[in-house]
Each structure stands twice: as C-alpha cells, then as structure tokens.
C-alpha positions in Angstrom: -22.8 84.2 111.8 -21.4 81.9 114.4 -20.9 78.2 114.0 -23.4 77.7 116.8 -26.1 79.7 115.0 -25.5 77.7 111.7 -25.9 74.4 113.7 -29.2 75.6 115.2 -30.7 76.8 111.9 -33.7 74.7 110.8 -34.2 74.0 107.1 -37.4 72.6 105.7 -37.1 70.5 102.6 -40.4 70.5 100.6 -39.4 68.1 97.8 -41.2 64.8 97.3 -39.8 61.9 99.3 -38.1 60.5 96.2 -36.0 63.6 96.0 -35.5 64.8 99.5 -32.6 62.7 100.7 -30.2 64.1 98.2 -30.5 67.6 99.7 -31.0 66.4 103.3 -27.6 64.6 103.5 -25.7 67.7 102.2 -27.5 70.1 104.6 -27.0 67.8 107.6 -23.3 67.5 106.8 -23.2 71.3 106.7 -24.6 71.4 110.3 -28.2 72.4 109.7 -31.2 70.9 111.5 -33.3 69.4 108.5 -36.9 68.6 108.5 -38.7 66.8 105.7 -42.1 68.5 104.8 -43.1 67.1 101.3 -45.6 69.3 99.7 -46.0 67.1 96.5 -46.6 63.4 96.1 -45.5 61.4 93.1 -47.0 58.0 91.9 -47.2 55.8 88.8 -49.4 57.1 86.1 -48.7 55.3 82.8 -50.8 52.1 82.5 -49.8 48.9 80.9 -51.9 49.8 77.8 -50.3 53.2 77.5 -46.7 52.1 78.0 -46.3 50.5 74.5 -47.8 53.6 72.9 -45.4 55.9 74.7 -42.5 53.6 73.6 -43.6 53.8 70.0 -43.6 57.7 70.3 -40.1 57.6 71.8 -38.8 55.3 69.0 -40.0 57.9 66.4 -38.3 60.8 68.1 -34.9 62.3 67.4 -34.7 63.8 70.9 -36.5 63.1 74.2 -36.9 65.9 76.9 -37.0 64.7 80.4 -38.3 67.4 82.6 -37.1 65.9 85.9 -35.2 63.0 87.4 -38.6 61.4 88.3 -39.5 61.7 84.6 -36.6 59.3 83.8 -37.2 57.0 86.8 -40.9 56.5 86.2 -40.6 56.1 82.5 -38.0 53.4 82.9 -40.3 51.6 85.4 -43.3 51.9 83.1 -41.3 50.6 80.1 -39.6 47.7 81.8 -41.2 45.3 79.4 -40.4 47.4 76.3 -36.6 47.9 76.6 -36.2 49.1 73.0 -36.7 52.7 74.4 -33.3 52.5 76.2 -31.5 51.1 73.1 -32.9 54.0 71.1 -31.5 56.5 73.7 -28.3 54.7 73.9 -27.5 54.7 70.1 -30.0 57.1 68.4 -32.1 59.9 70.0 -30.6 62.5 72.1 -31.7 62.7 75.8 -32.3 66.4 76.8 -32.6 67.6 80.5 -32.0 70.8 82.5 -29.8 69.7 85.1 -27.2 67.1 86.6 -29.8 65.4 88.9 -31.9 64.4 85.8 -28.7 63.5 83.9 -27.7 61.3 86.8 -31.0 59.6 86.8 -30.7 59.0 83.0 -27.3 57.5 83.4 -28.6 55.2 86.3 -31.2 54.0 83.8 -28.5 53.1 81.2 -28.3 56.2 79.0 -24.7 57.1 78.2 -23.4 60.5 79.2 -22.4 61.1 75.6 -26.1 60.9 74.6 -27.3 63.5 77.2 -27.6 67.2 76.5 -27.9 69.6 79.4 -27.0 73.2 80.3 -23.4 74.2 80.9 -22.3 73.8 84.5 -21.6 77.5 84.7 -25.1 78.5 83.5 -26.8 81.1 85.6 -30.0 79.0 85.7 -30.6 75.3 85.0 -33.8 75.7 83.0 -35.3 75.3 79.5 -33.9 78.7 78.3 -30.3 77.5 79.2 -30.9 74.0 77.6 -32.1 75.8 74.4 -28.7 77.4 73.9 -27.2 74.0 74.0 -29.7 72.1 71.7 -31.0 74.7 69.3 -28.4 73.7 66.7 -29.8 70.2 66.7 -33.3 71.3 65.7 -34.5 71.3 62.1 -37.9 71.4 60.5 -39.8 68.1 60.9 -37.7 66.9 63.8 -39.7 64.9 66.4 -39.2 65.8 70.0 -41.0 63.9 72.8 -41.5 65.5 76.3 -41.6 63.1 79.3 -43.5 65.0 82.0 -45.7 64.5 85.0 -49.5 64.8 85.2 -51.4 66.9 87.6 -54.2 65.7 89.9 -56.7 65.9 87.1 -54.6 63.7 84.8 -53.6 66.6 82.6 -49.9 66.8 81.4 -48.4 69.5 83.6 -45.4 71.7 82.8 -44.2 75.0 81.2 -44.4 75.2 77.4 -41.6 77.6 76.8 -39.2 75.0 75.2 -42.0 73.4 73.3 -42.9 76.8 71.9 -39.3 77.4 70.7 -39.3 74.0 69.0 -42.6 74.6 67.3 -41.3 78.0 66.1 -38.5 76.0 64.5 -41.1 73.7 62.9 -40.2 70.7 65.0 -43.0 68.2 65.9 -43.6 68.2 69.6 -45.5 65.5 71.6 -45.7 64.8 75.3 -46.5 61.8 77.5 -47.0 61.7 81.3 -44.8 59.1 83.1 -46.0 60.0 86.7 -48.7 61.8 88.6 -47.9 64.9 90.8 -50.5 65.9 93.3 -50.4 68.3 96.3 -49.8 66.6 99.6 -53.0 66.9 101.7 -51.9 68.6 104.9 -53.8 67.7 108.0 -54.8 70.4 110.5 -51.7 69.3 112.6 -49.3 69.7 109.6 -50.9 73.1 108.8 -50.2 74.1 112.4 -46.7 72.8 112.1 -46.1 74.7 108.9 -47.1 78.0 110.6 -45.0 77.1 113.6 -41.9 76.6 111.5 -42.4 80.1 110.1 -42.8 81.6 113.5 -39.6 79.8 114.6 -37.5 81.3 111.7 -37.0 78.1 109.7 -35.8 78.5 106.1 -37.9 76.8 103.6 -36.4 75.1 100.4 -38.6 75.1 97.3 -37.6 73.6 94.0 -41.0 73.8 92.4 -43.7 76.5 92.0 -46.3 73.7 92.6 -44.9 73.2 96.1 -45.3 76.9 97.0 -48.9 76.8 95.7 -49.5 73.6 97.7 -48.3 75.2 100.9 -49.9 78.5 100.6 -53.3 77.4 99.4 -53.6 75.1 102.4 -51.9 77.3 105.0 -53.1 80.9 104.3 -52.4 81.8 107.9 -48.7 81.8 107.3 -47.2 85.2 108.2 -45.3 86.3 105.0 -43.4 89.0 107.0 -41.6 86.3 108.9 -41.4 83.6 106.2 -38.0 82.8 104.9 -37.4 80.8 101.6 -34.7 79.7 99.3 -35.9 79.0 95.8 -34.1 77.6 92.7 -35.5 79.9 90.1 -36.6 83.6 89.8 -40.1 82.4 88.8 -40.5 80.8 92.2 -39.2 83.9 94.0 -41.9 85.9 92.2 -44.6 83.5 93.2 -43.5 83.4 96.9 -43.4 87.2 96.9 -46.9 87.2 95.4 -48.0 85.2 98.4 -46.4 87.7 100.7 -43.1 86.2 101.5 -40.7 89.0 102.2 -37.5 87.1 102.8 -36.8 85.2 99.6 -33.4 84.4 98.0 -32.6 82.6 94.8 -29.9 80.0 94.9 -27.7 79.5 91.8 -27.3 75.8 90.7 -25.3 73.7 93.1 -25.3 72.8 96.8 -22.6 75.4 97.8 -24.9 78.2 96.5 -27.9 76.7 98.3 -25.8 76.6 101.6 -24.8 80.2 101.1 -28.3 81.3 100.5 -29.7 79.6 103.6 -26.9 81.3 105.7 -27.8 84.7 104.2 -31.4 84.2 105.7 -30.4 82.8 109.1 
C-alpha cells in the first residue's frame, strides 16, 4: 500500500470522548484521517450518599478490580471527600486491571505502580483471562475482592462475570460498585446517515467495546455489512461484529503498532 493511500485512509474512533484522544493522536501521527464518532457516553453515577459506602467496601477488600481507566477516574472523583480509599491502595490492597491504560489512570490517581497487577505486556489479549494468570496465586478462601464497574442505562452494574466466577470458585468474596454510568449515544437521523456514509466510503471503524458495536448496529440497521470494515480489540467483539453481518473484521493485538497494522490490512 502506498504512503498516499495510507494518508487518505479514514479511521472512525468509537470510544467515549474521555478516551478518544489517546488513540486519535497516535493515528493522526501515523498519517490517517481520524473522525470521532462516540457510540457510548459516560457520566457520574455514584451519589454523595453512596460514596462513603463504596469507600467502606474498598477498605474491607484485599484487592480491587478496576474494569477500565474510567472506573479509576470516576471512583477517584466520587471519593474526593474520603481519601482513605487511596491510602488503602497505596499501602494495603492490590489494584487489579487488564491493561496499561487503566494502570496509567490508577497511577495518575496516586496508586503506586508496585501495587498494581495487570497482564504481562506480551500477553496475547489484555483481558480477565490474562489477568487471572497473574493474580490467581494471591487468592485464598475468604479473600474480599471489590469490582469497580460502570452501570448501564437502567442503573444495573454492567460487565462480564468471568473473573468474578473464578474468584467465587476459589471461595473469595466478591462485591461490585458502579462508579459511572455508560449509555449508548443517541444518534440523530443525520448521524445515522453519516455512519452509513462512512461505511460506503470504506472507512475503518475502531471498536474497543462490544457495547459500542451494539449501539451502532441497533440504531443503524441499514449499514451494509459486506462493505463494513472494523478493527476490534478482542475476539468476542469480532464475533459480535460478524453476527451483525460485518465481513471485514480484524483483531488487533495489544498496542498501537498492532492497531496500525490491522488498519492498514483493511485499507
């Protein structure tokens, strides 16, 4: 593929605004034309009444699982008036996460790198399964683990339960709190038409969440899957995109270089 083709390739970032710029900068530096098309919106969820209760649960936990960078950011914001949570993670409980983005957010909040457990950098996937290989030797019967998650539009705590199931099988005590709300972006008729136009123009869509794929396809059923191109960050997302009829889907291994190579493979 020529350099000119690379520079003309349009890439659609579907992450929430809070997360989009990290990818946008790298892609623009690589010469791609980047458009932001957030398919999920994030907002505060934990109330002033719920924050102290969440802090109490955290202080009782030997490990705290942060499912995303936003879980760390929104929790830190919600617990501004109860800083004991940070002291506990600095000197006591382990902070678990599935990737460097969340680890960086935790460190920005004040959690030392030495207190953070995450999959090895060479792991094939940055997910709960890879994290379990790292932390399973910490788990013992009766251990308390708190999950920091997002809530869906109904207010229910969202997320996969694979890791929680492994912990429960090991007789650990698992609880969860929602630090933020994640809802599908409501696409106007104009944005729905724009989404279909992007597909017709051969743009490559980047998905880092199954919920983003569901948000797009539930609102834009007219998208032609035979022309749609997607780079996803996990095999489960690839299966979902293909279920919706997307025929050109590739899975990017962890890291920006792999993502760039995956985009170029679809161009």
